[in-house]
FITOR-186042 format. One line per field, with one value per residue (C-alpha): residue number from 1; x, y, z. Coordinates in nm, 2 decimals, padded with zeros to 4 digits. Layout:
pos NUM,... .
px X,... .
py Y,... .
pz Z,... .
This chain:
pos 1,2,3,4,5,6,7,8,9,10,11,12,13,14,15,16,17,18,19,20,21,22,23,24,25,26,27,28,29,30,31,32,33,34,35,36,37,38,39,40,41,42,43,44,45,46,47,48,49,50,51,52,53,54,55,56,57,58,59,60,61,62,63,64,65,66,67,68,69,70,71,72,73,74,75,76,77,78,79,80,81,82,83,84,85,86,87,88,89,90,91,92,93,94,95,96,97,98,99,100,101,102,103,104,105,106,107,108,109,110,111,112,113,114,115,116,117,118,119,120,121,122,123,124,125,126,127,128,129,130,131,132,133,134,135,136,137,138,139,140,141,142,143,144,145,146,147,148,149,150,151,152,153,154,155,156,157,158,159,160,161,162,163,164,165,166,167,168,169,170,171,172,173,174,175,176,177,178,179,180,181,182,183,184,185,186,187,188,189,190,191,192,193,194,195,196,197,198,199,200,201,202,203,204,205,206,207,208,209,210,211,212,213,214,215,216,217,218,219,220,221,222,223,224,225,226,227,228,229,230,231,232,233,234,235,236,237,238,239,240,241,242,243,244,245,246,247,248,249,250,251,252,253,254,255,256,257,258,259,260,261,262,263,264,265,266,267,268,269,270,271,272,273,274,275,276,277,278,279,280,281,282,283,284,285,286,287,288,289,290,291,292,293,294,295,296,297,298,299,300,301,302,303,304,305,306,307,308,309,310,311,312,313,314,315,316,317,318,319,320,321,322,323,324,325,326,327,328,329,330,331,332,333,334,335,336,337,338,339,340,341,342,343,344,345,346,347,348,349,350,351,352,353,354,355,356,357,358,359,360,361,362,363,364,365,366,367,368,369,370,371,372,373,374,375,376,377,378,379,380,381,382,383,384,385,386,387,388,389,390,391,392,393,394,395,396,397,398,399,400,401,402,403,404,405,406,407,408,409,410,411,412,413,414,415,416,417,418,419,420,421,422,423,424,425,426,427,428,429,430,431,432,433,434,435,436,437,438,439,440,441,442 .
px 03.23,03.10,02.98,02.68,02.85,02.98,02.91,02.79,02.52,02.25,02.22,02.26,01.97,01.75,01.82,01.73,01.42,01.30,01.34,01.16,00.88,00.83,00.81,00.56,00.35,00.33,00.28,00.54,00.69,01.06,01.09,00.89,01.13,01.43,01.28,01.18,01.52,01.72,01.90,01.97,01.80,02.12,02.18,01.83,01.82,02.15,02.04,01.73,01.85,02.23,02.50,02.69,02.63,02.48,02.63,02.49,02.37,02.17,02.00,01.90,01.77,01.56,01.42,01.31,01.16,00.98,00.86,01.00,01.22,01.58,01.71,01.65,01.79,02.10,02.15,02.15,02.37,02.63,02.63,02.68,02.97,03.14,03.11,03.26,03.55,03.62,03.62,03.83,03.95,03.91,04.22,04.28,04.09,04.33,04.43,04.34,03.98,03.90,03.95,03.63,03.39,03.25,03.23,03.03,02.80,02.74,02.67,02.43,02.23,01.98,02.02,01.75,01.66,01.96,01.84,01.85,02.21,02.32,02.15,02.33,02.67,02.60,02.47,02.79,03.01,02.81,02.78,03.09,03.33,03.59,03.63,03.58,03.26,03.25,03.00,02.97,02.75,02.75,02.89,02.65,02.45,02.54,02.84,03.01,02.68,02.62,02.96,02.95,02.62,02.78,03.08,02.84,02.65,02.96,03.24,03.45,03.50,03.83,03.78,03.92,03.74,03.95,03.77,03.88,03.62,03.80,04.15,04.31,04.60,04.89,04.71,04.88,04.65,04.56,04.29,04.38,04.75,04.87,05.10,04.82,04.57,04.81,04.92,04.55,04.47,04.79,04.73,04.38,04.48,04.80,04.80,05.19,05.21,05.46,05.38,05.62,05.79,05.76,05.57,05.78,05.76,05.38,05.34,05.52,05.33,04.99,05.05,05.15,04.85,04.61,04.77,04.76,04.44,04.34,04.32,03.95,03.70,03.79,03.61,03.80,03.60,03.78,03.57,03.63,03.94,03.91,04.01,04.34,04.64,04.78,04.49,04.70,04.89,04.71,04.78,05.03,04.90,04.56,04.58,04.33,04.21,04.18,04.25,03.97,03.81,03.90,03.64,03.74,03.45,03.55,03.36,03.42,03.25,03.08,03.27,03.06,03.23,03.55,03.59,03.81,03.88,04.14,04.35,04.38,04.43,04.11,03.85,03.47,03.57,03.77,03.46,03.24,02.96,02.92,02.65,02.55,02.35,02.04,01.83,01.60,01.23,00.93,00.94,01.29,01.18,00.90,01.16,01.39,01.11,01.02,01.38,01.43,01.14,01.00,00.76,00.90,00.73,00.38,00.47,00.58,00.21,00.12,00.14,00.11,00.39,00.62,00.54,00.62,00.94,01.04,00.96,01.16,01.46,01.45,01.55,01.89,02.01,02.22,01.95,01.68,01.89,01.88,01.50,01.44,01.64,01.44,01.11,01.21,01.27,00.95,01.13,01.00,00.62,00.35,00.33,00.70,00.83,00.99,01.23,01.61,01.71,01.92,02.21,02.27,02.50,02.73,02.76,02.85,03.09,03.27,03.27,03.42,03.70,03.78,03.78,04.01,04.26,04.26,04.25,04.58,04.72,04.64,04.52,04.27,04.12,04.08,03.93,03.67,03.59,03.52,03.31,03.11,03.03,02.98,02.84,03.00,03.33,03.53,03.89,03.98,03.79,03.97,04.32,04.23,04.10,04.33,04.69,04.95,04.70,04.81,04.75,05.08,04.98,04.60,04.54,04.77,04.62,04.26,04.32,04.35,04.00,03.83,03.63,03.42,03.37,03.19,03.34,03.12,03.27,03.10,03.14,02.96,02.76,03.00,03.31,03.53,03.53,03.83,04.02,03.97,03.60,03.55,03.32,03.36,03.10,03.04,02.93,02.63,02.41,02.38,02.76,02.78,02.51,02.66,03.01,02.88,02.73,03.05,03.24,03.00,02.87,02.51 .
py 13.33,13.59,13.92,13.91,14.10,13.96,13.63,13.43,13.69,13.61,13.23,13.29,13.54,13.31,13.03,13.24,13.38,13.03,12.92,13.23,13.20,12.84,12.91,13.19,12.97,12.70,12.96,12.79,12.98,13.01,12.81,12.53,12.53,12.52,12.23,12.03,12.08,12.01,12.34,12.63,12.97,13.15,12.89,12.91,13.29,13.32,13.07,13.26,13.62,13.63,13.73,13.40,13.08,12.81,12.47,12.20,12.00,12.31,12.34,11.98,12.00,12.31,12.15,11.85,12.08,12.29,11.98,12.09,11.93,11.99,11.96,12.32,12.45,12.24,12.35,12.72,12.63,12.47,12.77,13.01,12.80,12.77,13.14,13.22,12.98,13.15,13.49,13.40,13.04,12.93,12.81,12.43,12.27,12.18,11.82,11.69,11.81,11.56,11.29,11.39,11.42,11.08,11.13,11.46,11.29,10.99,11.20,11.45,11.21,11.17,11.46,11.65,11.78,12.00,12.32,12.50,12.40,12.49,12.83,12.89,12.81,13.04,13.32,13.29,13.32,13.61,13.81,13.72,13.65,13.51,13.23,12.86,12.66,12.32,12.05,11.76,11.45,11.08,10.85,10.83,11.14,11.34,11.56,11.47,11.50,11.85,11.97,11.79,11.98,12.31,12.27,12.13,12.46,12.67,12.53,12.84,12.70,12.52,12.17,11.84,11.53,11.32,11.00,10.66,10.51,10.65,10.55,10.30,10.07,10.16,10.45,10.77,10.98,10.91,11.15,11.08,11.14,11.48,11.53,11.48,11.69,11.99,11.94,11.95,12.27,12.46,12.39,12.54,12.84,12.94,12.97,12.98,12.65,12.39,12.03,11.79,12.00,11.75,11.76,12.02,12.26,12.21,12.27,12.60,12.71,12.61,12.78,13.10,13.09,13.06,13.36,13.62,13.78,13.63,13.86,13.78,13.62,13.25,12.95,12.63,12.31,12.03,11.73,11.46,11.60,11.30,11.07,11.24,11.00,11.09,11.29,11.55,11.65,11.99,12.07,12.35,12.45,12.61,12.96,13.02,13.33,13.34,13.65,13.87,13.72,13.35,13.10,12.74,12.49,12.17,11.86,11.56,11.27,11.33,11.14,11.19,11.41,11.40,11.62,11.58,11.95,11.85,11.68,12.00,12.22,12.42,12.47,12.55,12.91,12.94,12.85,13.11,12.86,12.51,12.29,11.95,11.74,11.57,11.30,11.37,11.47,11.33,11.62,11.53,11.17,11.30,11.50,11.20,10.97,11.23,11.26,10.89,10.86,10.53,10.38,10.59,10.90,10.75,10.65,11.01,11.10,10.83,11.00,10.67,10.51,10.81,10.80,10.43,10.48,10.76,10.54,10.24,10.45,10.70,10.96,10.80,10.94,10.65,10.40,10.63,10.64,10.26,10.25,10.51,10.33,10.01,10.21,10.34,09.99,09.85,09.63,09.83,09.87,09.97,09.61,09.54,09.88,09.71,09.51,09.57,09.76,09.57,09.82,09.83,09.52,09.65,09.98,09.81,09.59,09.90,10.03,09.70,09.73,10.08,09.95,09.67,09.92,10.11,09.82,09.65,09.60,09.33,09.59,09.73,09.38,09.32,09.67,09.62,09.26,09.37,09.67,09.44,09.21,09.47,09.77,10.03,10.02,10.28,10.36,10.20,09.88,09.86,09.91,09.62,09.39,09.45,09.32,09.59,09.88,10.13,10.49,10.57,10.44,10.46,10.78,10.69,10.34,10.46,10.75,10.50,10.37,10.68,10.74,10.44,10.52,10.76,10.90,10.98,11.17,11.06,11.23,11.25,11.57,11.86,11.67,11.70,11.41,11.17,11.03,10.67,10.72,10.81,10.55,10.42,10.27,10.22,10.54,10.37,10.09,09.95,09.92,09.74,09.49,09.43,09.38,09.15,08.93,08.92,08.84,08.55,08.70,08.59 .
pz -01.56,-01.81,-01.68,-01.91,-02.20,-02.54,-02.72,-02.42,-02.32,-02.58,-02.52,-02.15,-02.14,-02.35,-02.11,-01.80,-01.98,-02.06,-01.69,-01.56,-01.81,-01.72,-01.35,-01.42,-01.64,-01.37,-01.09,-00.87,-00.58,-00.56,-00.23,-00.40,-00.70,-00.46,-00.26,-00.57,-00.74,-00.42,-00.46,-00.23,-00.26,-00.38,-00.65,-00.79,-00.77,-00.96,-01.22,-01.30,-01.26,-01.21,-01.45,-01.43,-01.62,-01.39,-01.39,-01.62,-01.31,-01.19,-01.53,-01.53,-01.17,-01.26,-01.57,-01.36,-01.09,-01.36,-01.54,-01.88,-02.15,-02.05,-02.41,-02.53,-02.20,-02.22,-02.58,-02.48,-02.18,-02.41,-02.64,-02.35,-02.22,-02.56,-02.62,-02.28,-02.34,-02.67,-02.50,-02.20,-02.15,-01.79,-01.61,-01.58,-01.29,-01.00,-01.06,-00.71,-00.73,-01.01,-00.76,-00.57,-00.87,-00.80,-00.42,-00.47,-00.71,-00.49,-00.18,-00.34,-00.55,-00.27,-00.04,00.16,00.50,00.56,00.40,00.74,00.80,00.45,00.49,00.82,00.66,00.37,00.59,00.80,00.49,00.36,00.68,00.88,00.59,00.82,01.08,01.14,01.07,01.23,01.13,01.37,01.37,01.43,01.16,00.86,00.96,00.65,00.72,00.39,00.20,00.34,00.25,-00.09,-00.17,-00.07,-00.31,-00.58,-00.56,-00.52,-00.73,-00.65,-00.30,-00.24,-00.09,00.01,00.14,00.38,00.30,00.42,00.19,-00.12,-00.01,-00.24,-00.16,-00.39,-00.55,-00.65,-00.44,-00.08,00.04,00.41,00.37,00.51,00.21,-00.04,00.17,00.18,-00.18,-00.29,-00.08,-00.17,-00.53,-00.50,-00.28,-00.46,-00.84,-00.83,-00.63,-00.77,-00.69,-00.53,-00.27,00.01,00.34,00.52,00.24,00.21,00.58,00.56,00.25,00.39,00.72,00.54,00.31,00.62,00.79,00.52,00.39,00.05,-00.25,-00.28,-00.03,-00.01,00.14,00.22,00.29,00.47,00.54,00.80,00.98,01.22,00.94,00.87,00.93,01.17,01.31,01.48,01.16,01.14,01.51,01.44,01.10,01.17,01.33,01.61,01.42,01.04,00.84,00.70,00.39,00.47,00.60,00.68,00.69,00.88,00.97,01.20,01.37,01.70,01.97,02.27,02.53,02.33,02.02,01.72,01.76,02.02,01.75,01.54,01.85,01.81,02.08,02.07,02.15,01.82,01.62,01.45,01.38,01.53,01.37,01.52,01.27,01.41,01.25,00.96,01.01,00.81,00.56,00.47,00.41,00.18,-00.02,-00.05,-00.17,-00.44,-00.55,-00.57,-00.82,-00.94,-00.69,-00.41,-00.56,-00.49,-00.14,-00.07,-00.07,00.19,00.53,00.72,00.52,00.58,00.95,00.97,00.78,01.02,01.32,01.18,01.09,01.38,01.12,01.09,00.75,00.63,00.72,00.55,00.23,00.19,00.27,00.00,-00.26,-00.18,-00.21,-00.55,-00.69,-00.53,-00.28,00.01,00.03,00.27,00.39,00.47,00.58,00.88,00.67,00.68,00.36,00.11,00.09,00.46,00.49,00.21,00.39,00.72,00.53,00.42,00.78,00.90,00.64,00.76,01.12,01.02,00.88,01.21,01.46,01.37,01.72,01.97,02.22,01.96,01.90,02.27,02.34,02.06,02.17,02.53,02.41,02.18,02.48,02.75,02.55,02.77,02.97,03.16,03.09,03.42,03.32,02.99,03.15,03.39,03.12,02.82,02.86,02.77,02.80,03.06,03.15,02.98,02.63,02.67,02.46,02.18,02.14,02.16,01.92,01.63,01.68,01.83,01.51,01.60,01.97,02.19,02.51,02.81,03.11,03.43,03.77,04.10,04.16,04.24,04.15,03.83,03.59,03.65,03.35,03.47,03.49,03.12,02.96,02.61,02.37,02.00,01.82,01.66,01.79,01.43,01.41,01.74,01.65,01.30,01.45,01.71,01.44,01.24,01.56,01.63,01.95,02.02 .
C-alpha cells in the first residue's frame, strides 16, 4: 500500500475527505458507522484517516452506511489504486487464496453479532503479538463467518479454510487435504516457496516456518482444523509455543467434553485466547435484518417481531440466517414467524452429504442409526450394540464422524470419569431430527 506520498496521495486524500465530510454532515458517531457498515473499528478508522488505501468492499460498505452515492468514491478509489500500481506493482496474489474468494463473500454477506469476539481477537494480536487463538462453537454457529470477516478486513493475514463444503471430487485443489493446506500456507508465508515438493517436504518447511520469528508481525488464520483429513495430520507440526511476532488463529467445532485440540496435540494451556461462540442476541438480529434490506429492514424496527424471531430460533446463527433471508423477500412476516425457513433443508442436505462422506463403514452406519433412535448412548452401550466395534478400534472409528457428535463425560461424585461411561449424542438437535426424517424414523 502507498504511504500517502506520490501519485496515489491526491485521489486517496480526496476519498477520505469525502467520507469524513459526509459523516460530519450527518452527525453520525463512529460506532454507529461501524455497526451500520458491518465493519470493525480499526477498518473504519483506517479508511477515514489512515495512510493506506481501503478495499473496494470497505468503500462500498461505508457509502451504504453514510447514505451517499458510491460512484464518486469508487472513482477516486480506482484512481488511487491505479496510481499506486504504477508506482510499485504489488506482488501476485498467492494462487491458493483465490479459491476462497467465494467462501469469504458467502460467509460475510450477512454477518453481525460478533463484534465483541472480533475485537478480542484483534486486541490479542495487537497487544500480545504472539500465540494461539482458538475459536470454538457448535456446527453452524459462525466460526467460519467470524474468521472470514477477519481476513476480509485484514487481507494481509495469511489464511486457509479447511472446508468440506468446498471440496470437489476430482478437483485440482482440495481444501481438506494436508498437502493442499500446507502448500497454501507455505506459499503465503515464504515468498521463496516452490510448489510441488510433496507432503514430506511441505511438512519440514511448514514446521521450520512456525519455529522461527517472522521478519514482520504475521497472523495465520486456519479455519476448521477438525475437518482436516486425517484430522491428526498437524499433530507434530504445531509448536507448543510460537515465536515472537507470529499469531495463529484456529477454529474447530465444539465436541462436548472432547476437543479437536487433541487431534493437533495442543491443550487449553497452550492457548493465549480461547473463544466459545454463543447464540446471537436480539440486537444482532436487528442488525442482520437491516443488512438484508428489502422487507426485512422494516421488520427490524418491530420489537415484537424481533423477540418472536429470537424465541423461535433460540439465537441459532445458521437458523437465523435463513429466517432473515425469508424476511427480506417477504416470505417471513409478523404472522408466520414460526414457519420453517425455506433455505434450511438445502443446508441440512449439504450436512447429510458431508456425513455420507465420513460414514462409509458399516460400524458408522450402525452407530448413527442407534444414536438417531436413542438420542444419547454411552461408549459401553455402543460397543455392545454395534457388531465389530470394540475398545480397541473405538477411537479410530468414532474419529471419522466426531464432527457430528458431542461427547459427555459422566462420573459419580468424587470419582474420575471412566472411558466406557462417556456418552455420545448428535451435536445439534436440528441435525438429529432431519437425519431421523431422512432415515424414515417416526
